[in-house]
C-alpha positions as CSV (number, residue, x, y, z in Angstrom):
1,M,96.5,81.2,99.8
2,V,97.3,83.9,97.3
3,G,100.5,84.1,95.2
4,I,102.0,87.2,93.6
5,I,104.3,87.1,90.6
6,Q,106.6,89.7,89.1
7,E,106.5,88.3,85.6
8,Q,106.5,90.4,82.4
9,H,104.4,87.6,80.8
10,P,101.8,86.3,83.3
11,D,100.4,83.6,81.0
12,R,103.7,81.7,81.5
13,C,102.7,81.5,85.2
14,R,99.3,80.2,84.1
15,L,101.0,77.4,82.2
16,F,103.1,76.5,85.2
17,M,100.0,76.4,87.4
18,Q,98.3,74.1,85.0
19,W,101.3,71.8,84.9
20,K,101.6,71.7,88.7
21,Q,97.8,71.7,89.2
22,M,97.8,74.7,91.4
23,D,94.3,75.9,92.1
24,W,94.8,79.1,94.2
25,P,94.7,82.7,92.9
26,I,97.9,84.3,91.5
27,L,98.1,88.1,91.3
28,V,100.3,89.8,88.7
29,D,102.6,92.7,89.6
30,S,104.6,93.2,86.4
31,L,105.3,96.9,87.3
32,N,106.5,96.0,90.8
33,L,103.9,98.2,92.4
34,L,104.7,96.5,95.7
35,E,108.2,97.9,95.3
36,V,109.8,94.6,96.5
37,T,113.5,94.1,96.0
38,A,113.6,90.3,96.2
39,V,111.4,87.3,96.6
40,P,109.9,85.6,98.6
41,I,108.2,88.3,100.6
42,T,105.9,88.3,103.6
43,L,102.7,90.3,103.9
44,A,100.9,90.7,107.2
45,I,97.1,90.6,106.6
46,D,94.7,91.4,109.4
47,E,91.4,89.7,110.4
48,H,89.6,91.9,107.9
49,G,91.8,91.0,104.9
50,I,93.7,94.3,104.9
51,I,97.5,94.3,104.4
52,R,99.0,96.1,107.4
53,H,102.7,95.4,106.8
54,K,104.7,94.4,103.7
55,S,108.2,93.1,103.0
56,L,108.6,92.0,106.6
57,S,112.2,91.0,107.4
58,L,113.6,88.2,109.7
59,Q,114.4,90.9,112.2
60,D,110.7,91.9,112.2
61,A,109.9,88.4,113.6
62,E,111.1,89.5,117.0
63,T,108.5,92.2,117.3
64,I,105.7,90.9,115.1
65,E,103.6,89.8,118.1
66,G,103.6,93.3,119.5
67,V,103.1,95.2,116.3
68,F,100.7,92.9,114.6
69,L,99.7,89.5,116.1
70,N,98.4,90.8,119.4
71,Q,96.7,93.8,117.8
72,S,93.1,94.2,116.9
73,F,92.3,96.4,113.9
74,D,89.2,98.4,113.1
75,A,86.9,96.9,110.6
76,P,86.6,98.7,107.2
77,T,83.7,101.0,106.7
78,E,80.8,99.8,104.5
79,E,82.1,102.1,101.7
80,Q,85.6,100.5,101.9
81,R,84.1,97.0,102.1
82,S,81.9,97.7,99.1
83,A,84.8,99.0,97.1
84,S,87.1,96.1,97.9
85,A,84.4,93.5,97.2
86,N,83.5,95.1,93.8
87,P,86.7,96.4,92.4
88,A,86.0,98.7,89.4
89,F,87.9,99.2,86.2
90,P,89.9,102.4,86.8
91,D,88.4,105.6,85.3
92,I,91.2,106.1,82.7
93,E,89.6,109.4,81.5
94,S,89.7,110.9,84.9
95,L,93.2,109.8,85.4
96,R,94.2,111.3,82.1
97,A,92.6,114.6,83.0
98,A,94.5,114.7,86.3
99,A,97.7,113.8,84.5
100,E,97.3,116.6,82.0
101,R,97.7,119.0,85.0
102,G,101.2,117.8,85.1
103,S,102.1,116.7,88.7
104,E,104.6,113.9,88.9
105,H,102.3,111.9,91.1
106,D,99.3,112.1,88.7
107,L,101.5,111.3,85.7
108,R,102.9,108.2,87.4
109,R,99.5,107.0,88.5
110,Y,98.1,107.5,85.0
111,A,101.0,105.7,83.4
112,N,100.8,102.8,85.9
113,Q,97.1,102.3,85.4
114,L,97.3,102.6,81.6
115,T,100.1,100.1,81.5
116,V,98.2,97.6,83.5
117,W,94.6,98.1,82.2
118,G,95.2,99.7,78.8
119,G,95.4,97.8,75.5
120,P,98.6,97.5,73.5
121,G,97.6,100.5,71.4
122,Q,97.8,102.7,74.5
123,M,101.3,101.8,75.5
124,G,102.7,104.8,73.6
125,E,100.6,107.1,75.8
126,A,101.8,105.3,78.9
127,I,105.4,105.6,77.8
128,G,104.9,109.3,77.2
129,A,103.4,109.8,80.7
130,Y,106.3,108.0,82.4
131,Q,108.8,110.2,80.4
132,E,107.0,113.4,81.3
133,A,107.0,112.6,85.0
134,N,110.7,113.4,85.0
135,P,111.2,113.1,88.8
136,N,114.1,115.3,90.0
137,H,113.7,115.0,93.7
138,H,113.1,111.3,94.4
139,P,115.9,109.0,93.1
140,D,114.0,105.9,94.1
141,D,110.9,106.9,92.1
142,F,113.2,107.8,89.3
143,A,114.5,104.2,89.3
144,L,111.0,102.8,89.4
145,D,110.0,105.0,86.5
146,H,112.8,103.6,84.4
147,F,111.9,100.0,85.3
148,R,108.2,100.6,84.5
149,L,109.2,102.3,81.3
150,G,111.0,99.1,80.3
151,V,107.9,97.1,81.1
152,A,105.8,99.3,78.9
153,F,108.3,99.3,76.0
154,R,108.5,95.5,76.1
155,K,104.7,95.2,76.3
156,R,104.4,97.3,73.2
157,Y,107.1,95.3,71.5
158,D,105.1,92.1,72.1
159,S,102.1,93.5,70.3
160,D,101.1,94.4,66.8
161,H,101.9,98.1,67.7
162,R,105.6,97.4,68.1
163,E,108.3,99.8,67.1
164,A,111.7,98.6,65.9
165,D,113.6,99.9,69.0
166,D,111.1,98.9,71.7
167,F,113.0,95.8,72.9
168,Q,116.3,97.7,73.1
169,L,114.7,100.6,74.9
170,A,113.2,98.2,77.4
171,V,116.6,96.7,78.2
172,Q,118.2,100.2,78.4
173,H,115.6,101.4,80.9
174,W,115.9,98.2,83.0
175,K,119.7,98.7,83.0
176,T,119.4,102.3,84.1
177,A,117.0,101.4,86.8
178,L,119.4,98.7,88.1
179,D,122.3,101.2,88.0
180,L,120.2,103.5,90.2
181,D,119.3,100.6,92.6
182,P,121.9,97.8,92.2
183,N,120.3,95.8,95.1
184,Q,117.1,95.2,93.1
185,Y,116.9,91.4,92.5
186,I,113.7,91.7,90.5
187,W,115.2,94.1,88.0
188,R,118.5,92.2,87.7
189,R,116.6,89.0,86.9
190,R,114.6,90.8,84.2
191,I,117.8,91.7,82.4
192,Q,119.4,88.3,82.9
193,Q,116.3,86.6,81.4
194,Y,117.4,88.0,78.1
195,G,121.1,88.2,78.7
196,P,124.2,86.2,77.9
197,R,124.8,82.7,79.3
198,L,127.8,83.8,81.3
199,D,125.6,86.0,83.4
200,K,122.7,83.6,84.0
201,P,121.9,82.2,87.4
202,Y,119.8,79.4,85.9
203,P,117.7,78.8,82.7
204,F,114.5,80.7,83.0
205,Y,112.0,78.8,80.9
206,D,113.5,75.4,80.2
207,W,110.6,73.8,82.0
208,V,108.1,74.9,79.3
209,P,108.5,71.9,76.9
210,E,108.4,69.5,79.9
211,A,105.2,71.2,81.2
212,R,103.5,71.0,77.8
213,A,104.4,67.3,77.4
214,A,103.1,66.4,80.9
215,I,99.8,68.3,80.3
216,S,99.3,66.6,77.0
217,T,99.9,63.2,78.6
218,R,97.1,64.0,81.0
219,G,94.8,64.6,78.0
220,E,94.6,68.3,78.5
221,T,95.3,71.2,76.2
222,A,98.1,73.4,77.4
223,V,97.6,77.1,78.0
224,D,98.5,79.1,74.9
225,L,101.4,81.6,75.4
226,A,101.0,85.0,73.9
227,V,104.8,85.3,73.5
228,E,106.8,82.1,73.1
229,P,110.1,82.0,75.1
230,R,113.1,82.4,72.9
231,G,116.7,81.0,72.9
232,A,118.0,83.3,75.7
233,E,115.1,82.3,78.0
234,F,115.9,78.6,77.5
235,A,119.7,78.9,77.7
236,K,121.6,77.3,80.6
237,P,124.4,79.2,82.3
238,L,128.0,78.8,81.1
239,E,131.3,79.4,83.0
240,H,133.3,80.0,79.9
241,F,132.4,81.5,76.5
242,E,132.1,78.9,73.8
243,T,133.5,79.5,70.4
244,G,133.1,77.5,67.2
245,A,135.8,75.0,66.3
246,A,136.1,75.9,62.7
247,A,136.7,79.3,61.1
248,V,133.6,80.7,59.3
249,E,134.1,82.6,56.1
250,E,132.0,85.5,55.0
251,P,129.4,84.1,52.6
252,D,129.8,86.9,50.0
253,P,133.2,88.6,50.5
254,G,133.2,90.1,47.1
255,G,129.8,91.8,47.5
256,R,128.4,90.3,44.3
257,I,124.9,89.6,45.8
258,H,122.5,92.5,45.8
259,R,122.1,94.0,49.3
260,D,118.7,94.8,50.8
261,E,119.1,97.9,52.8
262,G,115.8,97.4,54.5
263,Q,113.4,97.8,51.5
264,F,112.2,94.2,51.8
265,V,113.4,92.9,55.2
266,H,114.2,94.7,58.4
267,A,116.8,93.2,60.8
268,E,116.1,94.3,64.4
269,A,119.0,93.8,66.8
270,T,118.8,94.1,70.6
271,V,121.9,93.9,72.8
272,V,121.5,92.7,76.3
273,P,122.9,94.2,78.5
274,P,123.2,97.4,76.4
275,V,126.6,98.4,78.0
276,V,129.4,96.2,79.3
277,A,132.9,96.5,80.6
278,P,135.9,95.3,78.5
279,G,136.1,91.5,78.4
280,E,132.4,91.0,79.4
281,T,129.9,89.4,77.1
282,V,126.5,90.4,75.6
283,R,123.7,88.5,73.9
284,V,122.4,89.9,70.6
285,H,118.8,89.2,69.8
286,V,118.1,89.4,66.0
287,T,114.6,89.4,64.5
288,M,114.0,89.5,60.8
289,R,110.8,91.1,59.8
290,P,109.4,91.3,56.2
291,N,108.4,94.9,55.2
292,L,104.6,94.8,55.1
293,E,104.5,98.2,53.4
294,T,106.2,96.7,50.3
295,K,104.1,93.5,50.7
296,S,107.3,91.4,51.1
297,H,107.1,87.8,52.2
298,W,109.7,85.2,53.1
299,N,109.9,81.9,51.2
300,N,113.5,80.5,51.7
301,E,113.6,79.3,48.1
302,A,117.3,79.9,47.6
303,E,118.9,78.6,50.9
304,E,118.4,78.9,54.6
305,L,119.0,82.3,56.2
306,A,122.6,83.3,57.1
307,Y,123.2,86.2,59.4
308,W,126.7,87.7,59.2
309,V,128.1,90.0,61.9
310,D,131.1,92.3,61.5
311,P,132.2,92.8,65.2
312,P,132.8,96.4,66.2
313,T,136.3,97.5,67.0
314,G,137.6,95.6,70.0
315,G,134.8,93.1,69.9
316,T,135.1,89.3,69.1
């Protein structure tokens, strides 16, 4: 048995596997290279271990005996068998050289391989290759490029090479991809993972504390997560928007406290989804980062952090 996940963060699946004591291989397809629109999926694998059909539908069940089960397939050549038995790290330099010739296919292939196999410091180059591909003739590929661009932006955001707008750009590209292909369940869930509670089908990672507690009870050490789930990923769905019972007053309406315009602390804000119709809700992710260039640090000596938002015109 082999599983395939579409996760942005595969180590969360590893934690889930440890919790449930799953001992079969799980493959990672963060870029949706299989181009599936929903899960679960069915793959038809022949007697030699080669995938012959993917994304089989219920209607295919009526003809599966004729097109697959009753068929015999040629065995792979020795060269093919050797290649599959000993998969090699892709030759990034050869892919880069091909991409420099500028064909859309080579640019996409280079960007895909670099996003999967390259380190965080190479995500900028992968992002540039996706952007340069600029597919004008294949709308489906165009949507895929936007989704994968979002994956690369978020991957860079989760690293020490992050740039301030990476998370917002990831969400914008995922939204553009979904607008081009609104039937894409995988891409819709990626946005909902970080989105408002009114648009959530279920809490995405509320199981993490329970998993860690159960693993600890067994006397094991839980798998470390490179990126801890945040509030939006724990949040449960809501049918109605909740508001505070008491009015909240601006903490310094007279402007007497000195304002930091970013010299010491940067406030990064990401809005999910990036665009909504009137009356719809968004979730705003706010991250406060001390400015390392000015050697700033955070000590909370005065009082706990307060974050005040002046809603835009028409917003509440």
